[in-house]
N, C-alpha and C positions, 0 to 999 in steps of 0.2 A: 069159408072159414069164418067162425064167429069173431066178433070184436072182443078184445080183452076186457075183463072187468077192471075198472079203473078206480083210483082214489081221486076224489074230487074236492073234498072239504079240507079247509086249512087245518082243523084239529086232527084229521087223519094223518096229514103230512107231518105235523109237529110230533105226534105220537111216535111215528117211525123214526124221526130224527133223534128224539130224546131217549127212547127206550130200545131202539134197534141197534144192530151192529153195522159197521161200515167197512167197505172194501174200496181202496183208493187206487187210482191210476192217474197218469198225466192227462188223460182225456175225459174221464168221468169218475164220479163217485157213486157207488151202489150202496144203498141202505136197505136192510132187510129186518123184518120182525115177524114172528109167528102171529097168525091172525085167527087160529083155531077154527078154520073152515076147510072145506075140501078143495078150494081153488086159490090160486094166487091172484093178487090185485096189483095193478101197476100204476105208478105215478111218475110223471116225467117233469123235471124242472129245468128250464132254460132261461137264464137271466138276460136282461137287456144289455149287459156288457158284451154279449156275443155278437151283436149286430142288430140290424133292422129286422122287421117281421119276416121277410122272405128267408133270411139266413137262419133265424131261430126256428122257423117252421121246417126247413130242410133238415136241421139237426134233429129236431123232434121226430120227424118221419123216419130218419135213419135209425134212431134209437128204438123206436117202436117196432121196426122191422127186425132188427137184431134180436129184440126180446121175443118176438113172435116165432122166429126160426129156432131159438134155443129153448123155448118153453116146454116142448115135449121131453127134454132131458132134465128138466128142473124138478126138484122136490115141490110138492104142492102144500098149500096152507101157509103162505107167506105174503105179507105186504112188502112190495119191492118199490123203492123210489130210485130213479136214475137222475143224477144231477150232472148236467153237461158243464165241462170246463171250457175255457177259451180255446184250447188246442183242438177241441172236437170239431171246430168249424173247418179247419184246414186238413184234418186227418182223413186218410183213406178209409174206405169202408172196412177193409180187412183189419186195419189197426184198431178201429173201434170195436170190431167183433172180438178180436183177441183180448183187448182190454176188458171187455164185458165178461168174457170167459174166465180170465184170471181173477177178476173181482168175485165172481160167483163161486169159483173154486175155493178162494180164501174164506168166503162166508159159508162154505159147505152147502151151497144151494143146488149143486148138480148131483144127480143120481150116480152112484158108483156103477161102472160097467163091470159085468161079471165075466 
Protein backbone atom coordinates (compact mmCIF):
# COMPACT_ATOMS: atom_id res chain seq x y z
CA UNK A 1 0.00 0.00 0.00
CA UNK A 2 1.30 3.43 -0.93
CA UNK A 3 1.70 6.09 1.70
CA UNK A 4 -0.96 8.79 1.75
CA UNK A 5 -0.14 12.13 0.18
CA UNK A 6 0.13 14.50 3.12
CA UNK A 7 -0.16 18.16 3.96
CA UNK A 8 3.10 19.34 5.47
CA UNK A 9 3.32 23.12 5.37
CA UNK A 10 1.66 25.46 7.84
CA UNK A 11 0.06 27.56 5.07
CA UNK A 12 -1.63 24.42 3.68
CA UNK A 13 -3.20 23.66 7.07
CA UNK A 14 -4.26 27.28 7.54
CA UNK A 15 -5.88 27.34 4.09
CA UNK A 16 -7.97 24.28 4.98
CA UNK A 17 -8.93 25.71 8.39
CA UNK A 18 -9.93 29.11 7.00
CA UNK A 19 -11.60 28.19 3.73
CA UNK A 20 -12.71 24.61 4.31
CA UNK A 21 -15.81 23.11 5.87
CA UNK A 22 -15.72 21.27 9.18
CA UNK A 23 -17.43 18.25 10.69
CA UNK A 24 -17.31 17.96 14.48
CA UNK A 25 -17.60 15.04 16.89
CA UNK A 26 -16.60 14.63 20.51
CA UNK A 27 -13.44 12.75 19.46
CA UNK A 28 -12.17 14.67 16.45
CA UNK A 29 -12.78 17.50 14.01
CA UNK A 30 -12.55 16.91 10.26
CA UNK A 31 -11.82 19.85 7.97
CA UNK A 32 -12.11 19.44 4.19
CA UNK A 33 -11.50 21.70 1.22
CA UNK A 34 -11.38 20.91 -2.53
CA UNK A 35 -7.80 20.91 -3.84
CA UNK A 36 -8.51 20.63 -7.61
CA UNK A 37 -6.34 17.54 -8.09
CA UNK A 38 -7.10 13.88 -8.66
CA UNK A 39 -6.25 12.70 -5.14
CA UNK A 40 -6.85 13.50 -1.51
CA UNK A 41 -4.19 14.89 0.80
CA UNK A 42 -4.20 14.21 4.53
CA UNK A 43 -3.02 16.28 7.47
CA UNK A 44 -3.27 15.19 11.11
CA UNK A 45 -3.01 17.53 14.09
CA UNK A 46 -2.59 16.23 17.64
CA UNK A 47 -1.95 18.89 20.27
CA UNK A 48 0.31 18.59 23.29
CA UNK A 49 -2.75 18.73 25.59
CA UNK A 50 -3.44 15.10 24.71
CA UNK A 51 -0.37 13.79 26.48
CA UNK A 52 3.28 12.98 25.96
CA UNK A 53 4.78 11.89 22.64
CA UNK A 54 3.89 8.20 23.01
CA UNK A 55 0.21 9.00 23.52
CA UNK A 56 0.10 11.57 20.71
CA UNK A 57 1.79 9.18 18.29
CA UNK A 58 -0.66 6.40 19.15
CA UNK A 59 -3.60 8.71 18.39
CA UNK A 60 -1.92 9.81 15.17
CA UNK A 61 -1.37 6.19 14.05
CA UNK A 62 -4.99 5.26 14.78
CA UNK A 63 -6.34 8.25 12.82
CA UNK A 64 -4.04 7.50 9.90
CA UNK A 65 -5.24 3.89 9.80
CA UNK A 66 -8.90 4.92 9.97
CA UNK A 67 -8.32 7.29 7.06
CA UNK A 68 -6.47 4.60 5.07
CA UNK A 69 -9.28 2.07 5.46
CA UNK A 70 -11.99 4.59 4.54
CA UNK A 71 -10.13 6.21 1.65
CA UNK A 72 -11.46 3.90 -1.12
CA UNK A 73 -15.04 5.01 -0.29
CA UNK A 74 -14.16 8.72 -0.21
CA UNK A 75 -14.55 11.25 -2.99
CA UNK A 76 -11.22 12.35 -4.47
CA UNK A 77 -9.80 15.85 -4.83
CA UNK A 78 -9.91 17.13 -1.23
CA UNK A 79 -7.46 18.32 1.38
CA UNK A 80 -8.51 16.65 4.64
CA UNK A 81 -7.24 17.68 8.08
CA UNK A 82 -8.03 15.57 11.16
CA UNK A 83 -7.73 17.32 14.52
CA UNK A 84 -7.77 15.01 17.54
CA UNK A 85 -9.61 16.09 20.67
CA UNK A 86 -8.73 15.01 24.21
CA UNK A 87 -11.41 12.28 24.26
CA UNK A 88 -9.64 10.57 21.32
CA UNK A 89 -6.95 9.33 23.71
CA UNK A 90 -9.31 7.10 25.69
CA UNK A 91 -11.71 6.29 22.83
CA UNK A 92 -12.04 2.79 21.44
CA UNK A 93 -10.99 2.30 17.84
CA UNK A 94 -14.59 1.66 16.76
CA UNK A 95 -15.75 4.92 18.33
CA UNK A 96 -13.09 6.85 16.43
CA UNK A 97 -14.00 5.07 13.21
CA UNK A 98 -17.71 5.85 13.64
CA UNK A 99 -16.96 9.47 14.51
CA UNK A 100 -14.78 9.82 11.39
CA UNK A 101 -17.53 8.29 9.24
CA UNK A 102 -20.20 10.60 10.64
CA UNK A 103 -18.02 13.67 10.09
CA UNK A 104 -17.23 12.64 6.52
CA UNK A 105 -20.91 12.02 5.78
CA UNK A 106 -21.78 15.46 7.14
CA UNK A 107 -19.16 16.98 4.83
CA UNK A 108 -20.37 14.78 1.94
CA UNK A 109 -16.91 13.25 1.46
CA UNK A 110 -18.18 9.68 1.10
CA UNK A 111 -19.28 8.27 -2.26
CA UNK A 112 -22.96 7.36 -2.51
CA UNK A 113 -23.63 3.62 -2.60
CA UNK A 114 -25.88 2.66 -5.49
